[in-house]
N, CA, C and O atoms as a Tinker XYZ file with bonds, in Angstrom:
   296  protein
     1  N     99.783000   87.255000   90.384000    73     2
     2  CA   100.418000   87.858000   91.535000    64     1     3
     3  C     99.408000   88.251000   92.613000    63     2     4     5
     4  O     99.804000   88.486000   93.755000    81     3
     5  N     98.131000   88.328000   92.289000    73     3     6
     6  CA    97.138000   88.763000   93.264000    64     5     7
     7  C     97.080000   87.840000   94.479000    63     6     8     9
     8  O     96.710000   88.287000   95.565000    81     7
     9  N     97.440000   86.550000   94.322000    73     7    10
    10  CA    97.421000   85.630000   95.445000    64     9    11
    11  C     98.550000   85.873000   96.426000    63    10    12    13
    12  O     98.472000   85.432000   97.572000    81    11
    13  N     99.602000   86.568000   96.003000    73    11    14
    14  CA   100.735000   86.808000   96.882000    64    13    15
    15  C    100.864000   88.276000   97.286000    63    14    16    17
    16  O    101.830000   88.653000   97.950000    81    15
    17  N     99.910000   89.095000   96.895000    73    15    18
    18  CA    99.946000   90.509000   97.256000    64    17    19
    19  C     99.893000   90.657000   98.775000    63    18    20    21
    20  O     99.008000   90.107000   99.430000    81    19
    21  N    100.845000   91.402000   99.327000    73    19    22
    22  CA   100.844000   91.664000  100.755000    64    21    23
    23  C    100.066000   92.930000  101.052000    63    22    24    25
    24  O    100.200000   93.944000  100.367000    81    23
    25  N     99.245000   92.843000  102.097000    73    23    26
    26  CA    98.484000   94.005000  102.560000    64    25    27
    27  C     98.729000   94.153000  104.058000    63    26    28    29
    28  O     99.129000   93.204000  104.733000    81    27
    29  N     98.485000   95.347000  104.562000    73    27    30
    30  CA    98.592000   95.595000  105.998000    64    29    31
    31  C     97.218000   95.489000  106.630000    63    30    32    33
    32  O     96.211000   95.863000  106.029000    81    31
    33  N     97.191000   94.975000  107.847000    73    31    34
    34  CA    95.942000   94.885000  108.591000    64    33    35
    35  C     96.020000   95.806000  109.804000    63    34    36    37
    36  O     97.104000   96.138000  110.283000    81    35
    37  N     94.863000   96.205000  110.283000    73    35    38
    38  CA    94.775000   97.072000  111.456000    64    37    39
    39  C     93.631000   96.592000  112.334000    63    38    40    41
    40  O     92.714000   95.917000  111.865000    81    39
    41  N     93.694000   96.947000  113.616000    73    39    42
    42  CA    92.637000   96.605000  114.569000    64    41    43
    43  C     92.051000   97.895000  115.116000    63    42    44    45
    44  O     92.782000   98.771000  115.578000    81    43
    45  N     90.731000   98.010000  115.062000    73    43    46
    46  CA    90.024000   99.139000  115.665000    64    45    47
    47  C     89.755000   98.768000  117.122000    63    46    48    49
    48  O     88.860000   97.972000  117.405000    81    47
    49  N     90.526000   99.342000  118.044000    73    47    50
    50  CA    90.419000   99.005000  119.464000    64    49    51
    51  C     89.025000   99.286000  120.027000    63    50    52    53
    52  O     88.596000   98.625000  120.972000    81    51
    53  N     88.326000  100.250000  119.459000    73    51    54
    54  CA    86.969000  100.583000  119.920000    64    53    55
    55  C     85.981000   99.456000  119.614000    63    54    56    57
    56  O     85.005000   99.271000  120.341000    81    55
    57  N     86.230000   98.712000  118.552000    73    55    58
    58  CA    85.317000   97.639000  118.140000    64    57    59
    59  C     85.747000   96.266000  118.627000    63    58    60    61
    60  O     84.941000   95.336000  118.655000    81    59
    61  N     87.023000   96.129000  119.014000    73    59    62
    62  CA    87.563000   94.828000  119.395000    64    61    63
    63  C     86.887000   94.322000  120.669000    63    62    64    65
    64  O     86.784000   95.045000  121.660000    81    63
    65  N     86.428000   93.063000  120.628000    73    63    66
    66  CA    85.811000   92.448000  121.804000    64    65    67
    67  C     86.726000   91.398000  122.429000    63    66    68    69
    68  O     86.332000   90.714000  123.374000    81    67
    69  N     87.949000   91.267000  121.903000    73    67    70
    70  CA    88.932000   90.360000  122.489000    64    69    71
    71  C     88.627000   88.892000  122.283000    63    70    72    73
    72  O     89.036000   88.060000  123.093000    81    71
    73  N     87.912000   88.553000  121.210000    73    71    74
    74  CA    87.556000   87.167000  120.942000    64    73    75
    75  C     88.742000   86.275000  120.617000    63    74    76    77
    76  O     88.680000   85.064000  120.829000    81    75
    77  N     89.811000   86.850000  120.109000    73    75    78
    78  CA    91.026000   86.094000  119.861000    64    77    79
    79  C     91.081000   85.324000  118.557000    63    78    80    81
    80  O     92.041000   84.589000  118.323000    81    79
    81  N     90.074000   85.471000  117.696000    73    79    82
    82  CA    90.105000   84.773000  116.411000    64    81    83
    83  C     91.309000   85.189000  115.581000    63    82    84    85
    84  O     91.944000   84.348000  114.945000    81    83
    85  N     91.627000   86.475000  115.581000    73    83    86
    86  CA    92.760000   86.968000  114.795000    64    85    87
    87  C     94.067000   86.342000  115.275000    63    86    88    89
    88  O     94.883000   85.894000  114.470000    81    87
    89  N     94.257000   86.317000  116.585000    73    87    90
    90  CA    95.481000   85.749000  117.144000    64    89    91
    91  C     95.554000   84.252000  116.873000    63    90    92    93
    92  O     96.634000   83.725000  116.606000    81    91
    93  N     94.427000   83.566000  116.938000    73    91    94
    94  CA    94.406000   82.140000  116.666000    64    93    95
    95  C     94.764000   81.857000  115.207000    63    94    96    97
    96  O     95.498000   80.914000  114.914000    81    95
    97  N     94.241000   82.680000  114.297000    73    95    98
    98  CA    94.495000   82.475000  112.872000    64    97    99
    99  C     95.887000   82.922000  112.451000    63    98   100   101
   100  O     96.520000   82.262000  111.627000    81    99
   101  N     96.368000   84.016000  112.994000    73    99   102
   102  CA    97.668000   84.597000  112.605000    64   101   103
   103  C     98.438000   85.055000  113.844000    63   102   104   105
   104  O     98.540000   86.256000  114.099000    81   103
   105  N     98.982000   84.107000  114.619000    73   103   106
   106  CA    99.667000   84.475000  115.871000    64   105   107
   107  C    100.938000   85.299000  115.683000    63   106   108   109
   108  O    101.417000   85.921000  116.631000    81   107
   109  N    101.482000   85.308000  114.479000    73   107   110
   110  CA   102.677000   86.121000  114.223000    64   109   111
   111  C    102.332000   87.591000  113.970000    63   110   112   113
   112  O    103.207000   88.456000  113.982000    81   111
   113  N    101.032000   87.861000  113.740000    73   111   114
   114  CA   100.608000   89.205000  113.357000    64   113   115
   115  C     99.741000   89.873000  114.427000    63   114   116   117
   116  O     99.741000   91.099000  114.539000    81   115
   117  N     99.010000   89.090000  115.208000    73   115   118
   118  CA    98.088000   89.650000  116.203000    64   117   119
   119  C     98.422000   89.155000  117.599000    63   118   120   121
   120  O     98.903000   88.037000  117.781000    81   119
   121  N     98.160000   90.007000  118.581000    73   119   122
   122  CA    98.341000   89.653000  119.983000    64   121   123
   123  C     97.192000   90.254000  120.779000    63   122   124   125
   124  O     96.943000   91.458000  120.712000    81   123
   125  N     96.487000   89.406000  121.539000    73   123   126
   126  CA    95.419000   89.892000  122.408000    64   125   127
   127  C     96.022000   90.134000  123.783000    63   126   128   129
   128  O     96.560000   89.216000  124.403000    81   127
   129  N     95.932000   91.368000  124.255000    73   127   130
   130  CA    96.442000   91.743000  125.567000    64   129   131
   131  C     95.599000   91.059000  126.643000    63   130   132   133
   132  O     94.377000   91.202000  126.663000    81   131
   133  N     96.250000   90.319000  127.531000    73   131   134
   134  CA    95.538000   89.576000  128.568000    64   133   135
   135  C     94.798000   90.485000  129.547000    63   134   136   137
   136  O     93.734000   90.116000  130.043000    81   135
   137  N     95.344000   91.664000  129.832000    73   135   138
   138  CA    94.720000   92.569000  130.793000    64   137   139
   139  C     93.572000   93.360000  130.181000    63   138   140   141
   140  O     92.513000   93.506000  130.791000    81   139
   141  N     93.790000   93.872000  128.968000    73   139   142
   142  CA    92.803000   94.739000  128.323000    64   141   143
   143  C     91.792000   93.973000  127.472000    63   142   144   145
   144  O     90.720000   94.492000  127.163000    81   143
   145  N     92.135000   92.727000  127.089000    73   143   146
   146  CA    91.308000   91.920000  126.179000    64   145   147
   147  C     91.049000   92.658000  124.865000    63   146   148   149
   148  O     89.943000   92.641000  124.324000    81   147
   149  N     92.103000   93.305000  124.374000    73   147   150
   150  CA    92.049000   94.024000  123.108000    64   149   151
   151  C     93.193000   93.513000  122.246000    63   150   152   153
   152  O     94.318000   93.352000  122.719000    81   151
   153  N     92.898000   93.261000  120.988000    73   151   154
   154  CA    93.919000   92.789000  120.058000    64   153   155
   155  C     94.713000   93.954000  119.505000    63   154   156   157
   156  O     94.212000   95.073000  119.397000    81   155
   157  N     95.959000   93.676000  119.155000    73   155   158
   158  CA    96.789000   94.659000  118.482000    64   157   159
   159  C     97.625000   93.956000  117.422000    63   158   160   161
   160  O     97.817000   92.740000  117.461000    81   159
   161  N     98.110000   94.739000  116.488000    73   159   162
   162  CA    98.952000   94.218000  115.418000    64   161   163
   163  C    100.395000   94.231000  115.896000    63   162   164   165
   164  O    100.863000   95.212000  116.475000    81   163
   165  N    101.091000   93.133000  115.648000    73   163   166
   166  CA   102.489000   92.995000  116.032000    64   165   167
   167  C    103.338000   93.134000  114.769000    63   166   168   169
   168  O    103.025000   92.530000  113.743000    81   167
   169  N    104.389000   93.912000  114.838000    73   167   170
   170  CA   105.280000   94.062000  113.691000    64   169   171
   171  C    104.638000   94.875000  112.581000    63   170   172   173
   172  O    103.909000   95.835000  112.833000    81   171
   173  N    104.918000   94.479000  111.367000    73   171   174
   174  CA   104.447000   95.246000  110.203000    64   173   175
   175  C    102.959000   95.062000  109.921000    63   174   176   177
   176  O    102.345000   95.902000  109.263000    81   175
   177  N    102.381000   93.981000  110.407000    73   175   178
   178  CA   100.967000   93.721000  110.126000    64   177   179
   179  C    100.716000   93.281000  108.701000    63   178   180   181
   180  O     99.588000   93.367000  108.215000    81   179
   181  N    101.748000   92.810000  108.024000    73   179   182
   182  CA   101.606000   92.407000  106.622000    64   181   183
   183  C    101.195000   90.946000  106.512000    63   182   184   185
   184  O    101.750000   90.065000  107.169000    81   183
   185  N    100.198000   90.721000  105.655000    73   183   186
   186  CA    99.714000   89.370000  105.364000    64   185   187
   187  C     99.406000   89.269000  103.878000    63   186   188   189
   188  O     99.099000   90.276000  103.240000    81   187
   189  N     99.483000   88.062000  103.319000    73   187   190
   190  CA    98.971000   87.892000  101.956000    64   189   191
   191  C     97.476000   88.226000  101.957000    63   190   192   193
   192  O     96.769000   87.882000  102.904000    81   191
   193  N     96.996000   88.882000  100.921000    73   191   194
   194  CA    95.596000   89.319000  100.879000    64   193   195
   195  C     94.596000   88.204000  101.194000    63   194   196   197
   196  O     93.650000   88.446000  101.944000    81   195
   197  N     94.764000   86.986000  100.650000    73   195   198
   198  CA    93.775000   85.945000  100.975000    64   197   199
   199  C     93.710000   85.636000  102.477000    63   198   200   201
   200  O     92.623000   85.408000  103.008000    81   199
   201  N     94.843000   85.626000  103.159000    73   199   202
   202  CA    94.858000   85.379000  104.608000    64   201   203
   203  C     94.250000   86.561000  105.356000    63   202   204   205
   204  O     93.511000   86.371000  106.322000    81   203
   205  N     94.557000   87.774000  104.917000    73   203   206
   206  CA    93.973000   88.957000  105.553000    64   205   207
   207  C     92.455000   88.944000  105.412000    63   206   208   209
   208  O     91.742000   89.290000  106.355000    81   207
   209  N     91.956000   88.548000  104.245000    73   207   210
   210  CA    90.510000   88.472000  104.034000    64   209   211
   211  C     89.859000   87.490000  105.011000    63   210   212   213
   212  O     88.779000   87.765000  105.534000    81   211
   213  N     90.500000   86.357000  105.259000    73   211   214
   214  CA    89.961000   85.369000  106.201000    64   213   215
   215  C     89.865000   85.969000  107.594000    63   214   216   217
   216  O     88.835000   85.841000  108.257000    81   215
   217  N     90.931000   86.621000  108.042000    73   215   218
   218  CA    90.941000   87.210000  109.385000    64   217   219
   219  C     89.861000   88.287000  109.503000    63   218   220   221
   220  O     89.141000   88.336000  110.500000    81   219
   221  N     89.748000   89.140000  108.499000    73   219   222
   222  CA    88.735000   90.203000  108.513000    64   221   223
   223  C     87.331000   89.601000  108.654000    63   222   224   225
   224  O     86.525000   90.081000  109.450000    81   223
   225  N     87.051000   88.568000  107.891000    73   223   226
   226  CA    85.703000   87.979000  107.890000    64   225   227
   227  C     85.409000   87.148000  109.133000    63   226   228   229
   228  O     84.245000   86.933000  109.473000    81   227
   229  N     86.446000   86.683000  109.810000    73   227   230
   230  CA    86.237000   85.867000  111.009000    64   229   231
   231  C     86.222000   86.664000  112.301000    63   230   232   233
   232  O     85.913000   86.113000  113.357000    81   231
   233  N     86.548000   87.941000  112.242000    73   231   234
   234  CA    86.580000   88.758000  113.453000    64   233   235
   235  C     85.156000   88.983000  113.967000    63   234   236   237
   236  O     84.347000   89.593000  113.269000    81   235
   237  N     84.831000   88.503000  115.173000    73   235   238
   238  CA    83.457000   88.631000  115.673000    64   237   239
   239  C     83.029000   90.070000  115.959000    63   238   240   241
   240  O     81.835000   90.368000  115.955000    81   239
   241  N     83.979000   90.956000  116.205000    73   239   242
   242  CA    83.646000   92.350000  116.480000    64   241   243
   243  C     83.788000   93.253000  115.270000    63   242   244   245
   244  O     83.594000   94.465000  115.367000    81   243
   245  N     84.132000   92.661000  114.116000    73   243   246
   246  CA    84.377000   93.426000  112.888000    64   245   247
   247  C     85.410000   94.527000  113.138000    63   246   248   249
   248  O     85.285000   95.642000  112.630000    81   247
   249  N     86.433000   94.192000  113.930000    73   247   250
   250  CA    87.445000   95.175000  114.311000    64   249   251
   251  C     88.691000   95.135000  113.423000    63   250   252   253
   252  O     89.474000   96.084000  113.421000    81   251
   253  N     88.881000   94.057000  112.675000    73   251   254
   254  CA    90.071000   93.932000  111.832000    64   253   255
   255  C     89.736000   94.422000  110.429000    63   254   256   257
   256  O     88.690000   94.085000  109.873000    81   255
   257  N     90.630000   95.215000  109.871000    73   255   258
   258  CA    90.424000   95.715000  108.514000    64   257   259
   259  C     91.733000   95.687000  107.745000    63   258   260   261
   260  O     92.819000   95.620000  108.322000    81   259
   261  N     91.599000   95.740000  106.433000    73   259   262
   262  CA    92.752000   95.827000  105.556000    64   261   263
   263  C     93.010000   97.303000  105.292000    63   262   264   265
   264  O     92.099000   98.046000  104.929000    81   263
   265  N     94.257000   97.721000  105.476000    73   263   266
   266  CA    94.641000   99.102000  105.236000    64   265   267
   267  C     95.075000   99.202000  103.784000    63   266   268   269
   268  O     96.130000   98.698000  103.398000    81   267
   269  N     94.248000   99.858000  102.991000    73   267   270
   270  CA    94.561000  100.016000  101.577000    64   269   271
   271  C     95.545000  101.155000  101.401000    63   270   272   273
   272  O     95.354000  102.231000  101.968000    81   271
   273  N     96.595000  100.937000  100.625000    73   271   274
   274  CA    97.549000  102.033000  100.407000    64   273   275
   275  C     96.892000  103.166000   99.631000    63   274   276   277
   276  O     96.080000  102.935000   98.734000    81   275
   277  N     97.250000  104.375000   99.983000    73   275   278
   278  CA    96.713000  105.527000   99.263000    64   277   279
   279  C     97.452000  105.667000   97.953000    63   278   280   281
   280  O     98.677000  105.572000   97.893000    81   279
   281  N     96.692000  105.892000   96.922000    73   279   282
   282  CA    97.285000  106.066000   95.602000    64   281   283
   283  C     97.606000  107.553000   95.405000    63   282   284   285
   284  O     96.821000  108.416000   95.799000    81   283
   285  N     98.756000  107.850000   94.798000    73   283   286
   286  CA    99.099000  109.263000   94.582000    64   285   287
   287  C     98.096000  109.931000   93.654000    63   286   288   289
   288  O     97.581000  109.307000   92.727000    81   287
   289  N     97.828000  111.191000   93.909000    73   287   290
   290  CA    96.920000  111.965000   93.056000    64   289   291
   291  C     97.562000  112.193000   91.708000    63   290   292   293
   292  O     98.775000  112.367000   91.592000    81   291
   293  N     96.723000  112.188000   90.696000    73   291   294
   294  CA    97.272000  112.406000   89.340000    64   293   295
   295  C     97.234000  113.846000   88.959000    63   294   296
   296  O     97.654000  114.205000   87.859000    81   295
């Protein structure tokens, strides 16, 4: 099941350089604003973990990250 695990992605606007790699790789999840040249997440931001890993590693500004769910305290 690890290949189909869905994770959420986020964009750090402070680090985003507007390179557009995220939008090119996952146009249903990312949108680069033409005026601001900053990427944002569209919709839920959910991707299968392997695809999210590709986007994270290809981001030239290291602005895309995987949002890990918080585990409840025991």
